[in-house]
N, C-alpha and C positions, 0 to 999 in steps of 0.2 A: 349404458357403455363396458363390454368386460374389461378388464384388470390385465396390463400388459402381461406376456407370455415370462419375461425375461426382464431380467435384473440389470441395468446397468452400474460401472460406478468408477472413478477414475481420478486422475488427478491432470487438472489442464491449469499450463501459467499462462498468465497474461501479463503480454511483454509489450514493448512500446517506449519511445522516447519520452522523456517529463515530461508531464501534462498531457500525455496524452491519455487521460479518466480509464485505466486500471481504479484506483484505488473508488472510485466513486463509483464506478461497474461492480466491486467486488460487496460493497456495502450495502447496492440495491440489491444483488443478487441472492447473500444472505437477508438481508431482511433488520442487517444492527450495523451502528457504524462500526467497522471496526478498526478503517486505514484512517487516519487523520487526512484530510484534505485542505489546500490549501491553495491560491492562483501561486506562487511560489514554486517556481520546478527544484526536483529532486527532494521532492518533500516525503517524501517513503526512501527509507534506507537499510532494511532488510525485506525481507521474505514473510508474509503473514500468512496465512490459513484461514479458507474461511468456509463452511460447508454449507452447499445449497440442499435439502431435499426436493426432488421432483417425484413426480409419480412416474414411478415401472424405473427410480433409479437414484442414486447419491453423487454428488459433484465434487471433489476437493479444487479450491482452485486456489488459488496461490497467487496473492498477488507480490508486484516483484518492480527493482527500485527502477527509474528511466534508466536506459541502456544510452551513455552520450559520450565521447570521448574525451578521456581526461589523464594526466599523466599524476594527479597527485592521488594520497596511498588510500584517504579516503572514497575518491570516486573510481580506484582499479579494487576497494573493498567489493563495495557495490558491482560494480559491472560481472566480477569473479561468482558473484550472488545469485546474477540471471542468468548466465550458462549455465549455473551447477539449479537450479529450478528447471529450463528449459529439459536437460539432458535427464535429466527425473519424473519424466507430466508424458502422459498420453496422448495431449494433444495440447498444440498451444493454440491462444485469438494473440493476433495483433493483433493492437488496436493504433485506426491511422484517425487524426483528429480532422473531421469533414471538412472545417473549419482552414486550414492549413494544408495538405492534403500528405499524399507522400514526400517524405523529407529522404536526406544523408541518412537519417540518423539511421530509417528503418532498413534501410539497405545493410545497415550493419544488421537489424534482429532478423532480416532474411537470409543471411550467411547462417549467421548461428541457431536458426530455426534446423537450413537444411543440414550442419553439421549433426546439432543431434538427432536428424532422422525421423522425424516427432510431423506427424499430420497437420496444418495448420487453417484455421479459419481467421480470415479480415474481418475484422468488425471497424466499421465507418462507425463513431461515436459524435454523439451533439449535435444529431441530425433536425435536433427541433431546435438549430441555431442558423442565423440564415447568413447565407456563406455567397463570393462572386464564387457562379461555375469555375472548376479549377479541373483541364484535362490529364493531372498529374493525378488526385485522388488515389488511383488504385493501381495498386503496386504492375511492373512491367513484367508480362507471363514466364519472363526468362531472369526475375528477381526471387520470387516466389507461387513454387506453384499448386496454389490456394485449392484447399476440399471446398471448400463457400467466403461468397461475400457476400455479407451481413452488413445492414443500418441498423442503430439503434439510439434512442436516449436513456440512458440512465434517469435522469432527472424526471421526465413520464413515463416510461414505464415502454417508450414507444418500441417494438422490437425484442422486448426480450422475453416472450415464448418465444417464437420464433429459432430466437438465441440459443435457449435451453433446449428444444427438440434438434435442434444441428449441433450442439455437441452431448447428448446422450448419443444419437445414432451414430457415435462418431469412441464409443468408449465401448470400454472391451466387457462381455458380459461374467460381474462378477459377486456377490453379496456383499453389502454395504463395509467400505475402510472404514466408518466410524459410527460412535454409538447414537441411540435417539438423539442424548441429551449434549452430545458436543457440538460444537459451535467452531469452535477454533484453536491450535496448538498453544495457543500466547492466554500466560499466566493473569490476570486481573495487574497483578502487578506492572506489569510489562505495558500493559494495557492504556494503564494509567499514567505514567510515564509516556506514553506517545499523546497522550489527552495537552497534556502541560507541553509539548513539545510545538501543538500543535497552538499555545498561544502563544507561546514564545513565536511562531512563525508570522504570525497576526499582526502583534502588538508593535514589534521595534520592526517591522516593515524593512526598507532593503540597508537599514543601519548592521543587520549581525546573524540575520539565523546561518547561514552557512559553516558557520564556528562556533556554534553552541549546541549544547546535548544533553540531554536530562538522561541523571543514573538515579534513580529510586533503591537508598538503603536503606530503607526501613517499610512494610509493611505489615500493617500489626490490625488483621482483624476481629480478635479478642473480645469487642467486648461486643457487644452485637448492638449497642446505641450508636455507636459510631469504628468508623474507620479510621485509623491514626497513618498517616502517610509522608514519611520524610524523603525529601531526593534534591540532588543537588544539582544545579544549574553549571557545566562548567562549562570554562570558555579558557581560551590562550593567553588572552593580555590582561594586564589589572586596568589597561584604560574600555576592553569591553566588559569588564565586573561595573566600571561606573555608570556606565548603559544601560545595564539592567536592569540595577539596582533605581538612579533614577533620582533626579534631584528630593533629597529626605524620605527614600525608599520609597516614593509613591508610584513607581513603574513596578518595580517587586511584588506590589500589592493587589493595583490590579490585574498581574499578570495572577498571581496565587488565589483572585475574589473569584475569579473568569475558570480558572482552571478546575477549583473547586466543584465549581456550580456542576461541571462535566459531568467529571468523574462522579459524581450523586447520583446523577442518571443514569452511569455506568453501571454502578455498583447497590442502587433500587437502596445509599441507606446514608444517616447525616456520617461529612466526609470532616474529619484535621487536616488539612494539608500544612506543612512546613516545608518554604522552601529554600536554601542555600545557597551562594552563589558563590564559587567556587573556582580559580584559578588553575591550571591544569594545560601547560603548555603541550602533553603528551597525549593528550587523548587524536589529535589531528596526524602526528608521527609514529605510535605506534599501533601497529599490528594486532600487538597482546591486545593492549586497551581500548581499542578497534572492536574484538572482539567481546571483552567483557561487554563494552556497554552494546550488544547485540548487535551491531551494523556489517553484512556483511555474511 
């Protein structure tokens, strides 16, 4: 087989409503867990870049928060991040959960893509999950002039090769945008904080997730035998702090144990993890605070 005549590279934005499968697809294509994934909507709070290397090309995938309607400051910042990602992309993937079909949120995504002037591929996700027939899975022609419509399953890998080919075919001829050793633009410090937040979402269920944030205040890897991490878990009220800590500190101990195991897998060494719960009413209301935490 001959080598590809031209090398292609570009930025591909993953767009869609919450829980459409954006983060799962990013992790599957990159081959490593970069974006946290939970069953809770709005798990992703900022753009995450993952580098996918393919035969004859390099694809810079940008995971984005789920686009949705809300007047809260945090959600406004997340929607602004989605808009910025779309405008900076060479290609957009509009993800549609095949078990749910095209929704009103997708209309907003389609409008954003049109305004950004980027070509789009509509990707039906979770094609391995049984579903009832739905006539409105794919977008009306008037909503989005897609250059292709594909079905994939990030869980089984079905359709990923075809998706890779479709993306490369529509990216510009270009040398690689990133070095061979680069996997993401996010430091380990930030990824560790996200893994802590993933465990928080899973442990706390419906009690708290959307009013909690993580802030890594110390990440020390100067000792080769162990990485030392200290992180604040930010809540808005004292009553929420009691929920996170749990009776006799049992809840925060469980959170720390689970998060440490995941971080050790990520960094490839032992980890000493300290978690402190801090009441910070500003983090949900202050644009500056949201920016400091990397949201939006």
